N, C-alpha and C positions, 0 to 999 in steps of 0.2 A: 504494500500500500504506500503510495507516495504521500508526501507531506500535504499536498493540496487535497488529497482524497480523505484525509483524516477528519473525523467530525470535530468541529470547533466547540470548545466549551464556552458557554455564555456566562460571563461573570455577573452574578446577581448582586444588587446593592445589599449592604449589610442589614440585618434585622435590628437596627438601632440607629439613632440619629447621627452617629459619628461626631460627637461633640469634641471641640478642640480643648475644652476645659470643663471640669466638673463644676456645676453651678454653685455649690457652697463656697468654693474657692474664690469666685468672683467677689462675693460679699466679704469674705475674710480679708482678701487683699485690699479691698476698698476701705475697710475699717482700719487695717494696719497703716495704710497711707494716711488716713485721717488722723490717727493718733500720732503718726510721725510729723505731720504738718502742725499739729497742736503742740508738739514738743518744741518746734521751731518758733511758732507764733500762736500762743494760746488765745483763744477767743471763746467766750461763753456761749452756750447754745440756748440758754433760757434764763429767765429771772430766778433768783434764789427761791422764791416761794413756790415755784412750779416743779419742785424736785420729784414729786410722785408721778409726773406725767410720763417720764421714761419707763417707769415700772408698769404703768398701764399699757403703753405701747408694747413692751416686751411680753406681758401676759397675753395680750390680744394676739400677738404674733405666734406664740407657742400654741395657743388654742387653735388658731387657724391652721397651722402646719399639722397639728395632731388630727384635726378633723379631716384634712385632705389625705393624710396618711391612712386613716381609718377607711375613708371612701375607696382608696385604691386597693387596700387589702380586702375589702368586701367583694370587689370585682376580680380578685385574684390576679392583679397585675403589679409589676414591680414598681416600687416608689423611686428607684434609681433611674433617672432618665437616660443613662448610658447603657441600659439593659433593654432587651426587647419588650415592647408593650403588647399586651394580649387583649386589651379591651379599651373601648372609648368610655371614659367615665364622665357622665354628664349630670350626676346628682350630687347632693351635698354641696360643698363649696364650689364644685365644678359647674354648678348651675348658675353661679354668680360671676365667676371669673375662670378663664381657661388655665390660669397659672396661680392657684392659691398658695402653693409652696413658695414660689418666687415672691409673691406679694408678702407672704409671711416673713421671708428673709429680709425684705426691704423694711417692713415694720420693725423687725428685730434690730436692724442696724440703726434706724432712726431712734428707736427706744434706747439702745445702748448709748448713742450719742447724747440724747437728752438726759438720761440717767447719770452719765459721767460728766455732763455739762461740757461737751466738746463739739463745737459747731462744725469743725472740719469732718468729723465722722458723720454727722447728719448730712452735710452737703455732698459727701462722697457717695451717698446713696444714688445720686443722679447718674454719675458715670457707671455705677454698678447696674442700674436699670438699663442704660443704653447698651452696655456690654452684654447683658443677659438677653436683651431683645435681639441684638445682631449676631451674637456667637452661639446662643443656645436656642432660644425660642424659634427663630427662623428655621434652624435645622430640624428641630423637633416637629414643627408644623409640616415641613416638606416630607419628612419621614412618615408622619401619620397620614398625610394625604396619599402617599404612595401605598401605604399598607392598607388603609381602610376605605379610601376613595370617597364615594358620595356620602356615606353616613358621617364621615368626619367633616366633609365640606359643609354639610347641613349644620353640624355643631358649630363650625366657625361663624356661620351667619346668625346663630342664636345667642352666643355668649361672647362677651368682650374679652380681649386678650388680658387686660389688667383689671379694670373696674368698669 
């Protein structure tokens, strides 16, 4: 059999979104940069009497992430976005936002910045959101469209990306 007569192997796309970075690291790096900036130029994030505001944000973030995690587990799909997704989850927090875990990470970062009174940590949530949108969510959505097609496309029209 000649080389031209051999059947060609079609390379299938991976059964995951092929993320360039694991999403928690985006927020961890953003917070570390914020604390580094604060070390160079401290700026308060809140008035002194608002100290509990950060705790409220952190508690809300933890509750949202836990709710999202539980919804994914109920549908028997992996919470780690760099692993294969087995189901479209559209109930619980996923009925309100397509990315409740990333929203929770954002709220947690803002909460930590408010709690520790570090404005740079709060402000670094903006580049973390932009990076997550461009490096993570865009790849996840393309993967889910490839994998689930019309049902996922319908979900995209029903629920906002963030809020």
